[in-house]
N, C-alpha and C positions, 0 to 999 in steps of 0.2 A: 316495725322495727322503730323508723322516725316519721314524724311529720314535719312538711317543708312549708313554710310559711315564706310567701315569695316576696319580692323586694321591698325592703323599709328605708327610711333615710335614718342614717347615721348621725345622730345629735351631736352638735358639736362638743358637748363635754364629756361624749364617749371618748373621743379623740383617736390618734394614730397608737398603735403598740398592741400587747397583749395584755388585758385585764379582766378582773371579776366583774360582774355589776350583778345584783340583787339574786337571781337563780340560776345564775349561767357566767358565760366568758363571750369576751368579744375579741376578735383577731380580725385586726384591721392596718394595714400597710399602706392602702392606697382609696382612694375612692371615698364616697358623701352617701353612698347605697351600699347594701347590703342583703344578704340572707340570713332569714331564721330559721333554725334547725331546731325542732322540740325535740329531745330523745325520750327514750322509752318512760323513764323514770321521773321524765316531767321538767328536767334542768333545760336551760338554752344555751344554743351557740350560736354566736352572731359572726358572720364572715363577711367584711368588708370588700368592695368589689367597685371597679368603674362600671361594670357590665353585670348586672344581678340576674338577666335574663338567660345570656350564655351560663350562667353558674348553675342556675336552676337547673336548666336543661341539661348541663352535666351531670348534675348530684343525680337527676332521675335515671338518666342512662345508666348510670353505674349503678345503681339501683338495679334496676332491670336484669342488669348481665350477673348480679349477684344471685337474684331470686331463679 
């Protein structure tokens, strides 16, 4: 379904807001950390957050509930 790449640093040039980058999208309204999700087709989604560990766990829990 997807591959979850745990926390990474949101670089300053990525900034806040929703915008495209390279092979995916960044959604960041808060925080200097994020979680990267690699979708089945190889594209990336980066979600900005102040608490990447909690976000990772929520994504994992949601995925387990679907399967």
